[in-house]
N, C-alpha and C positions, 0 to 999 in steps of 0.2 A: 449870371446863372441863378435860378431860383433855388432857395434852400428847401430841403425835403419837408421841413415843418410848414413852410409857407405854401408849398404845393398842396400838402394835405389839407390845410385850412381852406384854401381856395376850392378844392374839390368838394368839401363838405358844405361850403356855402352854396355852390352851384347845385348840389344834390338837394339841399333844403328848398331852394327856389323852385326846382323841378317838382318836388313833392307837393309844395303849396299849390302850384298851378295845375297839377295833374287832375284832381277831381273835377274841376270845371271843364277841362278839355274833354274828359271822358263823357261827361254829361252832355256837352254840346254835340259830341259825335254820335250819340245814340239816335238823334233825329235824322241822321243821314241814311239810315237803313230802314226802308219801309217794310210793313208786314208782308209775309209771304203770300203770294197769290198762286193758286193751282200748283202747289209744290211738287206734286207727283208728275208733272209734265215738264220735262227738261227743255224741250224745244217747242213751245206753244206756237201755233200758227194763227195769225190774226188776219181777218179779212177787213179791208178798208173800202167800203162802198163810197165812191166819190161821184160827183155829178158828171164826171167824164169817163167813168168805168171803174172796175174793181182792181185793187192792188192787194196781193197777199204777201205777208212777210212771215218768215220763220225766225223766232226770237231765240237767242242763245243764252239760256240761263247759266250754263256752265262757265261762260266767260264774263257775263255781266249780270250777276244775280240781283243786285240792288236795282239796277236800271230796268231790268225786265219786270220785277215786281212793281216798280213805280208805274211803268207804262201800262201793265195789266190792270192796275187799280183804276186808272182813268177809263180804260176800255170797259171794264166790268160794271162801272157805275154809270155808263152812258155819257160820260162827261165830254167825250170827243165828238159826239153826235151833233151835227149842225155847226161845227167849226169850219174855218176856211183855211186854204193855203194862201197865206198872205205875203210870202216872199218867194218869187220865182225868178231864177237866173239860169238861162240855158247853159248847159255844160258845167254847171256848178251845183246848185241845190234847188230842191222844192221843199219849202218849210211851212209847217202849219201846226195846228193843235191848240193854239192859244187864244184865238179871237173868234167872235161870231161875225156875221156878215155886216153888222153895223159897227164893227171894230171895238165893241165892248169886250173887255177881257173876261175870260172864264176863270173861276176860282182855282187856286192851286193848292196842292198839298205841300208838305215841307220839302225844301231842297234836298237833293240826294248826293251821296258821295260820288266823286269823279272816278270812273273805272276805265279811263282811256288807256291805261297801261296793260290792258288785258290781252294784247296780241292781235286784236281785230283792228284793221285799218280802214280809213275813210276811202275805200275803193268804190268804183262805180257799182250801183246796185245794192248798196248797203243803207241801213237806216241807223241814225245816230241822234243823240240828244243835243239840242241847242242850249246855250247858257249865256250868262253875262261874263264879265272879265274874271270874276271870282270862279275858280275852277270847280267849286262845289255848289254851284248856284242853279243847276238844271232842275226844272220842275216838270212842266207838261209839254213844252214845245219840242218837236222833233223835226228832223229833215231827212230827205233822201239824197244821197250823193249821185249826181248825174255825170260825174267824172272821177278820176283818181285824184282826190284832193289831199295830197300829202301834207299840205300846209296845216291841215286840221288834226294831224296825228301828233302825239306827244314827242318831245325830244329831250335832250339832256338839260335844257334850260327852261322848259315850260310844259304845262299840262296840255293835253289835247282835248278832243271832243269824243265822248264815249260812243263807240259803235256797239250795237247790241243785237243786230240781226241782219238778214238778207232778204231781198225781194225774190220770191220764188215764182210769182206770176204778176203780170201787169206792168212790165217795164215799158211797154209801148204806151200805156196810159200815162206814165210819168213823163215820157217824151212829149206826149200831146199836151199835157199841162205846161211843160216847159216852153211850148210854142205859142201860148196864148199872149195876147197883147197886154203889156204892163205899162204902168206910169207911176209918177209920184202921187201919193195919196195924202191929201190934207187931213183926212180923218185919222189916219195912222201916223202921219208925219214921217213918212218913209217912202223910198223909191221901190221899184220892182214889184209893185202890187198889181195883181190882175185887175184889168178894167171891169170885166165881168167876173163876179165871185166864183171861184172854184171851191165847191163845198164838200167836206167830208160828211156825207149823209149819215152813215152808220158804221160803227166798228164793232166787230164780234170775234170771239174766239171760236175757231173751228173745232169740231169734235175730233 
């Protein structure tokens, strides 16, 4: 059994280590929260004009404020215009926002904080952020859920993928995109890439 004095000493040593590490951790975390975009609009509606038709999404700032601000930043600066949907898997996802038709990568802003624990699930007809294995690595790529993808939701052992809105028009467009021919792409070094590019022509915020 540890003596009270030894327990107290251990506690203060741990506290000192925590205080030493804290400023750096707080500084690193500030980059995870992008500037506010259209702050008076709690549920912005974005129209995505694609080469196969329009898709409209309602974003949920109440549940995913950082993610919505991040997405809107790319929309408002025209950065999504001319990008492609580079990953298409029927019944799973349609993913895009990161590459042009020649597979060159579009510039990214700082990665954002993971908000997957916001109560929104990766159900069919939702829009969510793609990321790497690092839970806080999402930047500009997003995807539409074509099924109820419970494996992408958070659980007691791992982070999930942040859902930040719903498709309110154009589900049939997403199904049409999901039906296009895909193959392995040498340019992207990835499977499930449409043979004929499906382009996000223009993204705008609806009035």
